[in-house]
MIFI-182307 format. One line per 8 residues: number of its first residue (from 0); for each residue x, y, z of C-alpha. Coordinates in Angstrom, 2 decimals. Example, Ala and Ser with C-alpha at 12.3 -4.5 7.8 and 13.67 -1.06 7.14 Angstrom:
0 = 12.30,-4.50,7.80 ~ 13.67,-1.06,7.14
This chain:
0 = 7.69,-12.42,64.30 ~ 8.85,-16.28,63.23 ~ 5.38,-16.95,63.07 ~ 4.49,-14.77,60.42 ~ 8.10,-15.43,58.55 ~ 7.30,-18.71,58.42 ~ 3.56,-17.47,57.18 ~ 5.07,-16.10,54.61
8 = 7.75,-18.17,53.79 ~ 4.21,-20.73,53.48 ~ 2.32,-18.06,51.35 ~ 5.45,-17.59,48.84 ~ 6.05,-21.29,48.25 ~ 2.39,-21.70,47.99 ~ 2.58,-18.81,44.77 ~ 6.05,-20.64,43.36
16 = 4.47,-23.47,43.54 ~ 1.39,-22.54,41.69 ~ 3.22,-20.96,39.29 ~ 5.15,-23.53,39.04 ~ 1.56,-26.09,37.75 ~ 0.48,-22.83,35.49 ~ 3.67,-23.91,32.91 ~ 1.98,-27.48,32.62
24 = -1.01,-28.00,34.93 ~ -3.59,-25.10,34.46 ~ -6.13,-26.48,36.84 ~ -4.25,-27.77,39.13 ~ -2.92,-23.96,39.39 ~ -6.21,-22.82,39.25 ~ -7.12,-25.18,42.62 ~ -4.00,-23.87,44.09
32 = -4.42,-20.09,43.15 ~ -8.33,-20.84,44.71 ~ -6.86,-22.35,48.06 ~ -4.23,-19.33,48.20 ~ -6.96,-16.47,48.02 ~ -9.27,-18.07,50.67 ~ -6.51,-17.97,53.42 ~ -5.25,-14.41,51.58
40 = -8.78,-13.13,50.55 ~ -7.49,-10.39,47.08 ~ -4.06,-11.41,47.67 ~ -3.06,-9.47,43.94 ~ 0.22,-12.23,43.14 ~ -3.02,-15.63,43.86 ~ -5.28,-13.13,41.71 ~ -3.10,-12.49,38.77
48 = -1.98,-16.61,38.63 ~ -5.54,-17.71,38.80 ~ -6.35,-15.20,35.82 ~ -3.73,-16.76,34.19 ~ -4.94,-20.38,34.95 ~ -7.96,-19.41,33.72 ~ -6.72,-18.02,29.91 ~ -4.80,-21.13,29.86
56 = -7.56,-23.00,30.24 ~ -9.17,-21.63,27.36 ~ -11.91,-19.29,29.84 ~ -10.93,-16.33,28.67 ~ -13.88,-14.30,29.64 ~ -13.69,-15.93,34.11 ~ -9.63,-14.34,33.55 ~ -11.13,-10.86,32.69
64 = -13.30,-10.73,35.60 ~ -10.20,-10.48,37.95 ~ -7.65,-8.41,35.16 ~ -10.24,-5.96,34.95 ~ -10.79,-4.92,38.78 ~ -6.69,-5.76,38.99 ~ -5.44,-3.70,36.81 ~ -7.83,-0.40,38.55
72 = -6.39,-2.03,42.19 ~ -2.69,-2.25,40.70 ~ -2.27,0.20,38.78 ~ 1.47,-0.20,38.14 ~ 1.91,-3.94,38.21 ~ 3.42,-4.31,33.94 ~ 1.89,-8.42,34.14 ~ -0.85,-7.30,34.89
80 = -1.58,-4.89,32.84 ~ -0.04,-7.50,29.82 ~ -2.15,-10.23,30.86 ~ -5.14,-7.94,30.67 ~ -3.95,-7.13,26.71 ~ -3.40,-10.48,25.49 ~ -7.11,-11.65,27.73 ~ -8.70,-8.37,25.69
88 = -7.13,-9.54,22.08 ~ -8.44,-13.02,22.85 ~ -11.54,-11.33,23.28 ~ -11.88,-9.90,20.10 ~ -11.61,-6.90,21.98 ~ -8.48,-5.22,19.89 ~ -8.39,-1.93,20.70 ~ -9.18,-2.21,24.03
96 = -5.79,-4.93,24.28 ~ -3.77,-2.27,22.12 ~ -4.61,0.05,25.02 ~ -3.69,-2.16,28.13 ~ -0.48,-3.83,26.15 ~ 0.77,0.30,25.63 ~ 0.07,0.66,29.46 ~ 2.65,-2.64,30.51
104 = 4.86,-1.34,27.88 ~ 5.49,1.76,28.79 ~ 5.11,0.80,33.23 ~ 8.20,-2.38,32.31 ~ 8.99,-2.09,28.00 ~ 11.42,-5.31,28.03 ~ 8.66,-7.74,28.93 ~ 8.67,-9.78,25.94
112 = 5.39,-11.40,25.44 ~ 4.15,-7.11,25.69 ~ 5.34,-6.86,22.05 ~ 4.76,-9.56,20.72 ~ 0.93,-9.09,22.01 ~ 0.92,-5.32,20.63 ~ 1.74,-6.77,17.36 ~ -0.60,-9.16,17.15
120 = -3.79,-6.25,18.54 ~ -1.70,-3.37,15.87 ~ -1.91,-5.74,13.37 ~ -5.44,-5.92,14.38 ~ -6.43,-2.66,13.46 ~ -5.12,-2.22,10.70 ~ -1.94,-0.42,12.02 ~ 0.70,-3.00,10.07
128 = 3.36,-0.36,10.26 ~ 2.88,-0.12,13.98 ~ 2.74,-4.06,14.08 ~ 5.83,-4.24,12.36 ~ 7.66,-1.82,14.81 ~ 5.87,-4.20,17.53 ~ 6.83,-7.74,16.29 ~ 10.71,-6.04,15.68
136 = 10.52,-5.06,19.44 ~ 9.66,-8.63,20.95 ~ 12.11,-10.21,18.94 ~ 14.84,-7.32,20.65 ~ 13.24,-8.45,23.77 ~ 13.02,-12.45,23.05 ~ 16.68,-13.28,23.25 ~ 19.56,-13.60,25.51
144 = 21.61,-13.92,22.87 ~ 24.05,-10.71,22.76 ~ 24.83,-10.80,18.50 ~ 20.55,-11.05,18.45 ~ 19.70,-8.75,20.82 ~ 23.00,-5.95,19.21 ~ 20.72,-7.08,15.63 ~ 17.48,-6.38,17.39
152 = 19.35,-2.85,18.07 ~ 20.17,-1.69,14.88 ~ 17.07,-3.26,13.24 ~ 15.26,-0.65,15.41 ~ 17.39,2.40,14.83 ~ 17.46,1.58,11.42 ~ 21.78,0.50,10.80 ~ 20.38,-2.21,8.20
160 = 24.55,-2.41,7.04 ~ 25.77,-3.56,11.00 ~ 22.33,-5.85,11.66 ~ 23.13,-7.65,8.59 ~ 26.53,-8.27,9.54 ~ 25.23,-9.04,12.96 ~ 22.82,-11.02,11.65 ~ 25.17,-12.47,8.76
168 = 27.75,-13.84,11.10 ~ 24.83,-15.41,14.05 ~ 23.79,-17.24,10.78 ~ 26.66,-18.71,10.10 ~ 26.86,-20.61,13.94 ~ 23.61,-21.23,14.36 ~ 21.92,-21.29,11.23 ~ 18.56,-23.41,12.14
176 = 17.95,-19.86,14.21 ~ 14.20,-18.54,13.54 ~ 13.89,-15.22,15.22 ~ 17.49,-14.53,13.47 ~ 15.44,-15.52,10.09 ~ 12.96,-13.32,10.50 ~ 15.30,-10.30,11.25 ~ 17.42,-11.05,8.50
184 = 14.24,-10.94,6.06 ~ 13.25,-8.28,7.16 ~ 16.66,-6.49,6.64 ~ 16.48,-7.51,3.22 ~ 13.09,-6.55,2.38 ~ 13.66,-2.97,3.71 ~ 17.40,-2.96,1.25 ~ 14.55,-4.02,-1.73
192 = 16.00,-7.42,-1.41 ~ 12.23,-8.93,-1.64 ~ 13.94,-12.22,-3.09 ~ 15.96,-12.38,-0.66 ~ 13.42,-11.50,1.83 ~ 11.03,-14.20,0.55 ~ 13.42,-16.92,0.62 ~ 14.80,-16.49,4.27
200 = 10.90,-16.93,5.36 ~ 11.06,-19.59,3.56 ~ 13.69,-21.49,5.24 ~ 12.26,-19.99,8.59 ~ 8.65,-21.62,7.47 ~ 10.42,-24.52,6.95 ~ 11.63,-24.81,10.45 ~ 8.80,-23.65,12.50
208 = 5.88,-24.38,10.18 ~ 3.63,-23.13,13.92 ~ 5.28,-19.24,13.79 ~ 2.41,-17.61,13.01 ~ 4.48,-14.38,12.82 ~ 6.72,-14.94,10.45 ~ 4.18,-16.68,8.32 ~ 2.23,-13.60,8.33
216 = 5.63,-11.51,7.33 ~ 5.73,-13.56,4.27 ~ 1.98,-12.79,2.99 ~ 2.98,-9.02,4.14 ~ 5.58,-9.63,1.65 ~ 3.98,-11.48,-1.21 ~ 1.49,-8.96,-1.81 ~ 3.94,-5.73,-1.51
224 = 5.89,-7.93,-4.55 ~ 2.91,-8.65,-6.66 ~ 2.21,-11.70,-5.14 ~ -1.27,-12.35,-4.80 ~ -2.10,-16.00,-4.99 ~ 0.60,-16.18,-3.23 ~ -0.14,-13.99,0.02 ~ -4.09,-15.20,0.30
232 = -2.67,-18.74,0.22 ~ 0.07,-17.79,3.61 ~ -3.74,-15.89,5.05 ~ -5.69,-19.02,4.40 ~ -3.44,-21.45,6.43 ~ -3.66,-18.94,8.94 ~ -7.15,-18.46,8.65 ~ -7.37,-21.75,9.11
240 = -6.19,-21.84,12.41 ~ -7.14,-18.68,13.56 ~ -10.46,-17.73,11.44 ~ -11.42,-14.19,13.43 ~ -7.80,-12.92,13.17 ~ -8.08,-9.61,11.99 ~ -4.63,-9.09,11.41 ~ -5.11,-11.85,9.11
248 = -8.03,-10.26,7.65 ~ -7.66,-6.76,7.34 ~ -4.44,-8.49,5.35 ~ -6.72,-9.58,3.17 ~ -9.39,-7.68,2.31 ~ -6.05,-5.05,1.32 ~ -4.77,-8.40,-1.42 ~ -8.52,-9.06,-2.75
256 = -8.80,-5.25,-3.21 ~ -5.64,-5.77,-5.32 ~ -6.91,-8.26,-7.63 ~ -9.57,-6.14,-7.63 ~ -11.91,-8.22,-5.49 ~ -13.87,-6.06,-4.13 ~ -17.07,-7.57,-2.52 ~ -15.70,-9.47,-0.74
264 = -12.59,-7.30,0.75 ~ -16.12,-4.47,1.46 ~ -17.92,-8.38,3.74 ~ -14.75,-8.45,5.69 ~ -13.93,-4.86,6.68 ~ -17.48,-4.79,7.16 ~ -17.69,-7.63,9.65 ~ -14.22,-6.26,10.92
272 = -16.21,-3.02,12.12 ~ -19.40,-4.82,13.18 ~ -17.43,-6.94,15.57 ~ -15.03,-3.84,16.88 ~ -16.18,-0.19,15.27 ~ -13.20,1.99,17.05 ~ -10.48,1.66,14.27 ~ -10.90,3.83,12.35
280 = -7.91,3.30,10.20 ~ -10.58,-0.05,9.30 ~ -13.07,2.34,8.32 ~ -10.92,4.20,6.31 ~ -9.97,1.22,3.98 ~ -13.18,-0.01,4.21 ~ -14.48,3.49,2.18 ~ -11.46,3.34,0.20
288 = -13.01,-0.35,-1.19 ~ -16.44,1.23,-1.07 ~ -15.24,4.07,-3.43 ~ -13.62,1.72,-5.87 ~ -16.31,-0.63,-5.87 ~ -19.01,2.21,-6.94 ~ -20.71,2.58,-3.47 ~ -19.77,6.43,-3.70
296 = -22.65,7.02,-0.54 ~ -21.67,4.42,1.76 ~ -17.56,5.38,1.12 ~ -18.81,8.91,2.21 ~ -20.33,7.36,5.44 ~ -17.38,5.05,5.79 ~ -14.93,7.83,5.98 ~ -17.09,10.70,7.95
304 = -17.19,7.68,10.88 ~ -13.68,6.97,10.37 ~ -12.83,11.10,11.04 ~ -15.67,11.45,13.96 ~ -12.47,8.93,15.59 ~ -9.55,10.54,13.91 ~ -10.02,13.99,12.92 ~ -6.54,14.58,13.24
312 = -5.98,11.93,10.46 ~ -5.41,14.30,6.80 ~ -5.51,10.98,5.33 ~ -8.85,10.24,5.85 ~ -9.39,14.03,5.22 ~ -7.73,13.41,1.95 ~ -9.76,10.66,0.50 ~ -12.58,12.30,0.66
320 = -11.51,15.19,-1.29 ~ -9.71,12.71,-3.71 ~ -14.17,11.60,-4.51 ~ -13.59,14.90,-6.63 ~ -17.65,15.08,-6.92 ~ -17.46,15.80,-3.63 ~ -18.12,18.65,-1.72 ~ -16.91,19.98,2.08
328 = -19.32,22.13,3.96 ~ -18.03,24.58,5.98 ~ -18.27,23.19,8.65 ~ -16.07,20.55,7.57 ~ -13.60,22.85,6.45 ~ -13.65,25.52,9.85 ~ -12.84,21.44,11.38 ~ -9.92,20.56,8.95
336 = -8.44,24.32,9.50 ~ -8.16,23.82,13.18 ~ -6.65,20.26,12.38 ~ -4.30,21.95,10.43 ~ -3.29,24.71,12.92 ~ -2.19,22.18,15.49 ~ 1.11,22.28,16.39 ~ 1.94,18.98,17.07
344 = -0.15,17.65,13.86 ~ 2.42,15.22,11.81 ~ 4.07,15.97,8.19 ~ 2.07,12.86,7.02 ~ -1.52,14.54,8.15 ~ -0.72,17.93,7.77 ~ 0.32,17.81,4.17 ~ -2.96,15.51,3.38
352 = -4.38,18.34,5.10 ~ -3.46,21.26,3.00 ~ -4.80,19.05,-0.33 ~ -7.50,18.56,1.26 ~ -8.14,22.07,2.18 ~ -6.51,22.96,-0.79 ~ -9.62,20.84,-2.98 ~ -11.84,22.58,-0.24
360 = -11.03,26.27,-1.67 ~ -10.88,25.56,-4.42 ~ -14.33,23.98,-5.45 ~ -15.34,27.20,-2.75 ~ -14.04,29.76,-5.47 ~ -10.71,30.93,-3.47 ~ -8.09,29.98,-6.32 ~ -5.64,32.06,-4.24
368 = -5.83,30.54,-0.91 ~ -6.02,27.47,-2.80 ~ -2.72,27.60,-4.33 ~ -0.86,28.27,-1.49 ~ -2.39,25.28,0.30 ~ -1.30,22.26,-2.46 ~ 2.03,23.95,-2.83 ~ 1.97,23.86,1.04
376 = 1.42,20.07,0.95 ~ 3.54,19.55,-2.37 ~ 6.18,21.02,-0.67 ~ 6.00,18.82,2.03 ~ 5.77,15.78,0.07 ~ 8.51,16.71,-1.77 ~ 10.60,16.91,1.36 ~ 10.03,12.93,1.92
384 = 11.03,11.95,-1.45 ~ 14.08,11.62,-3.46 ~ 13.03,12.52,-6.88 ~ 16.15,13.62,-9.46 ~ 14.67,15.60,-12.73 ~ 18.34,14.88,-14.01 ~ 18.13,11.52,-13.33 ~ 14.96,11.28,-15.72
392 = 15.70,12.85,-18.55 ~ 19.14,11.41,-18.36 ~ 17.47,7.79,-18.47 ~ 15.06,9.16,-21.36 ~ 18.82,10.27,-23.44 ~ 19.45,6.81,-22.50 ~ 17.39,4.80,-23.59 ~ 16.54,7.01,-27.23
400 = 19.96,6.34,-27.98 ~ 19.35,2.04,-26.86 ~ 16.07,1.49,-28.47 ~ 16.89,2.36,-32.85 ~ 14.47,1.37,-35.79 ~ 17.25,-0.65,-36.04 ~ 17.62,-2.52,-32.38 ~ 14.24,-3.35,-32.71
408 = 14.38,-4.70,-36.11 ~ 16.51,-7.11,-35.57 ~ 14.17,-8.60,-32.66 ~ 10.97,-8.86,-35.39 ~ 9.33,-11.67,-35.26 ~ 10.27,-12.21,-31.29 ~ 7.68,-12.45,-28.06 ~ 4.84,-13.93,-27.22
416 = 2.48,-13.62,-29.85 ~ -1.18,-12.56,-27.68 ~ -2.56,-9.76,-28.49 ~ -5.20,-9.84,-25.21 ~ -2.63,-6.79,-23.07 ~ -4.04,-3.31,-24.11 ~ -1.50,-0.73,-22.48 ~ -2.96,3.13,-21.82
424 = 0.22,4.80,-20.86 ~ 0.91,8.48,-20.53 ~ 0.82,11.19,-17.43 ~ -1.16,10.63,-14.57 ~ -4.28,12.77,-14.86 ~ -4.04,12.55,-18.54 ~ -7.71,10.74,-19.21 ~ -5.82,7.40,-19.53
432 = -9.28,6.23,-17.17 ~ -11.82,7.73,-19.17 ~ -10.34,6.20,-22.09 ~ -10.13,2.15,-20.02 ~ -13.83,3.40,-19.15 ~ -14.27,3.81,-22.57 ~ -12.84,0.71,-24.36 ~ -14.11,-1.34,-21.18
440 = -17.91,-0.40,-22.01 ~ -17.12,-3.30,-24.95 ~ -18.01,-6.57,-25.74 ~ -14.78,-7.79,-25.80 ~ -12.25,-5.65,-23.82 ~ -12.17,-5.70,-19.62 ~ -11.23,-3.07,-17.79 ~ -8.66,-4.09,-15.10
448 = -7.12,-1.19,-13.78 ~ -3.06,-0.30,-13.17 ~ -1.06,-3.86,-13.13 ~ 2.00,-2.85,-11.56 ~ 3.62,-6.05,-13.58 ~ 5.57,-4.86,-16.06 ~ 7.42,-2.80,-12.97 ~ 8.07,-6.21,-11.67
456 = 9.27,-7.36,-14.63 ~ 12.32,-4.91,-14.37 ~ 13.23,-5.21,-11.30 ~ 13.69,-8.84,-11.95 ~ 16.00,-7.56,-15.13 ~ 17.60,-4.87,-12.99 ~ 18.72,-7.85,-10.67 ~ 20.24,-9.54,-13.13
464 = 22.11,-6.59,-14.49 ~ 25.82,-4.40,-13.36 ~ 25.19,-3.00,-10.35 ~ 27.42,-0.13,-10.94 ~ 25.86,0.23,-14.61 ~ 23.67,3.19,-15.33 ~ 20.73,1.93,-16.85 ~ 21.02,-2.32,-15.61
472 = 18.21,-3.49,-17.16 ~ 18.32,-2.00,-20.16 ~ 21.90,-3.69,-20.57 ~ 19.76,-6.97,-19.57 ~ 16.58,-6.93,-22.51 ~ 19.13,-6.30,-25.32 ~ 21.49,-9.73,-24.51 ~ 17.81,-12.06,-24.50
480 = 17.13,-14.09,-27.14 ~ 13.65,-15.10,-28.78 ~ 12.90,-17.96,-26.32 ~ 13.58,-14.95,-23.44 ~ 11.53,-12.54,-24.20 ~ 8.78,-14.98,-25.30 ~ 8.84,-15.89,-22.01 ~ 8.70,-12.57,-20.57
488 = 5.96,-12.24,-22.23 ~ 4.13,-15.11,-21.16 ~ 4.99,-14.64,-17.12 ~ 3.24,-10.93,-17.63 ~ 0.10,-13.54,-19.50 ~ 0.36,-15.11,-16.33 ~ 1.06,-13.13,-13.73 ~ -1.85,-10.73,-14.77
496 = -4.22,-13.53,-15.19 ~ -5.31,-13.32,-11.38 ~ -6.72,-9.55,-12.41 ~ -9.08,-10.89,-15.14 ~ -12.79,-11.78,-14.21 ~ -14.78,-11.88,-17.30 ~ -14.08,-14.47,-20.13 ~ -13.45,-10.75,-22.53
504 = -10.17,-11.87,-25.08 ~ -8.53,-8.14,-24.42 ~ -8.04,-6.68,-20.90 ~ -6.31,-2.72,-19.95 ~ -3.71,-1.69,-18.45 ~ -3.39,1.45,-17.85 ~ -0.24,2.09,-15.16 ~ 0.93,5.59,-17.24
512 = 4.35,4.88,-15.90 ~ 4.49,1.87,-18.69 ~ 5.52,4.72,-20.93 ~ 9.03,4.46,-19.84 ~ 8.92,0.71,-20.96 ~ 7.49,0.94,-23.83 ~ 9.92,-0.81,-25.63 ~ 10.42,-3.90,-23.06
520 = 6.77,-3.92,-24.24 ~ 6.81,-4.05,-27.81 ~ 9.77,-6.98,-27.15 ~ 7.61,-9.56,-25.84 ~ 4.34,-8.70,-26.76 ~ 4.32,-7.34,-29.77 ~ 1.02,-7.60,-30.99 ~ -0.30,-6.11,-28.01
528 = -2.08,-2.49,-27.94 ~ -0.48,0.54,-26.91 ~ -2.18,4.13,-26.92 ~ -1.05,7.47,-25.37 ~ -3.15,9.75,-23.51 ~ -2.13,13.05,-23.76 ~ -3.86,16.26,-22.62 ~ -2.74,20.17,-22.61
536 = 0.55,20.24,-21.01 ~ -0.48,22.90,-18.36 ~ -4.07,20.96,-17.26 ~ -2.44,17.90,-16.60 ~ 0.99,18.69,-15.16 ~ -1.53,21.18,-12.83 ~ -4.14,18.54,-11.96 ~ -1.11,15.87,-11.04
544 = -0.01,19.73,-8.54 ~ -3.73,19.08,-7.22 ~ -3.47,15.70,-6.35 ~ -1.43,13.85,-3.32 ~ -1.50,10.34,-4.51 ~ -0.84,7.07,-3.20 ~ 2.36,6.02,-3.62 ~ 5.16,6.42,-7.06
552 = 4.68,10.09,-9.05 ~ 7.50,11.00,-7.30 ~ 7.71,13.77,-9.84 ~ 4.43,15.51,-9.12 ~ 4.76,17.17,-6.18 ~ 7.62,20.63,-7.78 ~ 6.09,22.99,-10.92 ~ 9.01,22.42,-11.96
560 = 9.87,18.77,-11.60 ~ 6.30,18.27,-12.73 ~ 7.27,20.60,-16.35 ~ 10.83,18.45,-16.54 ~ 8.74,15.22,-16.66 ~ 5.91,15.98,-19.36 ~ 8.79,17.51,-21.44 ~ 10.76,13.92,-21.20
568 = 7.40,12.31,-21.50 ~ 7.04,13.71,-25.57 ~ 10.70,13.74,-25.74 ~ 10.41,9.88,-25.44 ~ 7.35,9.27,-27.42 ~ 8.00,11.17,-30.54 ~ 11.22,8.70,-30.51 ~ 8.75,5.51,-30.60
576 = 6.50,7.17,-33.06 ~ 9.72,7.51,-35.13 ~ 11.21,4.02,-34.62 ~ 8.35,2.20,-34.12 ~ 5.75,4.31,-36.46 ~ 2.43,4.02,-36.02 ~ 3.10,0.82,-33.11 ~ 1.19,3.96,-30.85
584 = -2.07,5.71,-30.90 ~ -2.17,8.52,-29.31 ~ -5.79,10.00,-28.35 ~ -5.78,14.01,-27.54 ~ -8.09,14.54,-24.55 ~ -9.22,17.65,-25.96 ~ -10.22,16.39,-29.31 ~ -12.55,13.17,-27.42
592 = -14.32,16.30,-26.09 ~ -15.08,17.77,-28.81 ~ -15.59,14.98,-30.52 ~ -16.62,11.80,-28.57 ~ -17.89,9.75,-31.05 ~ -15.64,10.25,-33.66 ~ -12.48,9.39,-31.49 ~ -13.82,6.42,-29.92
600 = -14.63,5.18,-33.49 ~ -10.49,5.88,-34.03 ~ -9.61,3.95,-31.21 ~ -11.49,1.17,-31.81 ~ -10.37,0.90,-34.84 ~ -7.06,1.15,-33.51 ~ -7.59,-1.79,-31.20 ~ -9.02,-4.02,-34.24
608 = -12.91,-4.06,-32.00 ~ -15.74,-2.99,-33.94 ~ -17.91,-0.06,-32.92 ~ -20.67,-0.58,-30.35 ~ -22.81,1.71,-28.62 ~ -22.18,1.13,-24.97 ~ -18.45,3.28,-25.71 ~ -20.61,5.98,-26.28
616 = -22.56,5.54,-22.55 ~ -19.49,4.36,-20.59 ~ -20.82,6.56,-17.82 ~ -22.82,3.93,-17.00 ~ -20.54,1.51,-16.82 ~ -20.18,0.07,-13.19 ~ -16.92,-1.64,-13.42 ~ -14.87,-0.36,-10.63
624 = -12.46,2.39,-10.72 ~ -8.93,2.14,-8.90 ~ -7.71,5.73,-9.73 ~ -8.56,9.85,-8.93 ~ -11.39,9.72,-10.88 ~ -13.25,6.68,-10.61 ~ -16.45,9.22,-9.69 ~ -15.58,11.39,-12.72
632 = -15.98,8.34,-15.48 ~ -19.17,7.67,-13.67 ~ -20.66,11.08,-15.67 ~ -20.94,12.07,-19.42 ~ -18.24,14.46,-20.21 ~ -18.30,17.74,-19.75 ~ -16.79,20.50,-20.91 ~ -15.93,22.90,-18.11
640 = -12.39,20.21,-16.68 ~ -10.90,21.65,-20.12 ~ -9.65,24.70,-18.81 ~ -10.29,24.49,-14.98 ~ -6.87,24.88,-15.29 ~ -7.35,28.82,-16.37 ~ -8.21,29.88,-12.76 ~ -4.52,28.93,-11.55
648 = -2.86,30.59,-14.46 ~ -1.04,33.30,-12.28 ~ 0.83,30.86,-10.71 ~ 2.11,28.80,-13.19 ~ 5.18,30.83,-14.44 ~ 7.46,27.52,-13.04 ~ 5.98,25.32,-14.53 ~ 5.06,27.84,-18.26
656 = 9.22,27.82,-18.16 ~ 9.97,24.43,-17.55 ~ 7.51,23.04,-20.65 ~ 9.54,25.27,-22.92 ~ 8.41,24.70,-26.89 ~ 6.13,21.49,-25.61 ~ 3.82,24.22,-24.27 ~ 3.39,26.30,-28.07
664 = 3.58,22.81,-29.73 ~ 0.86,20.86,-28.27 ~ -0.89,18.64,-29.21 ~ 2.17,17.86,-31.44 ~ 6.21,17.10,-30.43 ~ 8.13,21.00,-30.41 ~ 10.76,20.09,-33.93 ~ 13.84,19.82,-31.76
672 = 12.18,16.83,-30.31 ~ 11.92,15.14,-32.77 ~ 14.34,11.43,-33.25
């Protein structure tokens, strides 16, 4: 008995010695583990140490040769599943890595490296939300400081004020704690304080330049803050050390799509999928890029590949429906209905499927069940949002009161003198993409699509204003002098430069919601052209109602809300027509359909451009188009779409009521709307 105890003790000492060697001398650790296995063949702990030693020396395949059978022999051992996940990630087998790491986390949730590696794996397969959560769990388990542990718990539970207070107190005592800085940046970002979040991450990276997870967070935040050039710079720095890192490449492709560089983004997605084709979200992103670049058939194929991997993903079904010219077949509809009937379907998948089924039934001429599905999808989405039609109406009333003719006359001649931008404003689905396609077919105009820079400027102004004010951005704008207004105009031009790929002197910004910011646009860019795209209110509003937008347009998920929004839009545009007469050129969609050449000539005259026949052949323009009309504007104008809303007329009474007198007076504003 004593001899057995001594042998056991000797084995344990040998294993401990091997583990100690592993930290600094992995080659010696491998030799020691091999000697142990000669004495005790297939000993699990010795095999785990030998695999770890191989991995530490960069021999991933040798580690996998040990770990794959070991996890089968020891299915409840969290540590070996962790090691397998890390090794699979290094081998580029990211989905298998994610599966192994999920298993390790389920067995033992307090292993910090599991969550960090899982975050890397999820980022590599394009699940950035899941990756962020995993990185958060890593921070939670990586610290032994009770204050950081409590802050991480509050952050994971979305108790942001509590997390912020704990981190603030901790950083007063330990201002160089990079984990705490990174967590503080996450809190600031969730509160929408993006500048603060960037500063915290920059401080974190100045202290720990090799903190790649924080640098990736920084790149993601820059991307979301409309700073693509800086985001790309951070990603290139990360890719310089890990050129094949799937998470970095996924984000790089997304940033390239944001700035209109679709072909290199398509190549990145294609290479990622060539390495591992088992990621439905990457296939979907690939499909989005292909669609926008005009490769419709390849986009459909990519979406089909994604659905084969994840048939319950409503967003992929909606992506197919959103091609507009695509038609589902009977098998597609049956599959969608089968998935829609699942009790365990998430709300996001259900609402996307509702919109997609609505589109399939619409194409089949089954308008009543089509409307019912559109209504279901809208109701689900509306519950996720916090939109107030009353707030929008109040904002419009405030703008009408603030921006008078005298207000503009007092600031005449200020702002940047550049005439480069052509703004197309109005409601979504009003024909703005068609106008952009026509104008961008002119030799002097480049189409750069919907640009977020005006919204970014309004956010900067809002941050400088009184938080208690009803309209802080407008209050700040009213105080700016000529120099500040010119600088804002120059900022707009500088920050949109990356979107311009040709030498054309003019470019288009067709963010539709910019109609709310015409006062700002006029003050900072008084020579820019502004075009109002207007479409019949029932056609426009119902087209918006049956459209699920990727982001924004929170007003569009209720017939009442969208009707009121259209009414507010007409009210605001009639105001600017009165206080800035002739400043805005209106294109009525139905007139464009009936007299295309005449309307195009009037449009070009307003823009100061000579007539070019290429504008009549706009459908031959193969430039990238991001919006829901991407396929439609690659076809000649057709009359049939003008009155398509009439199929749904029996269910549009709430919309008609919300529109009120605006409906009867179209395309003009009713008398009561005049300023």
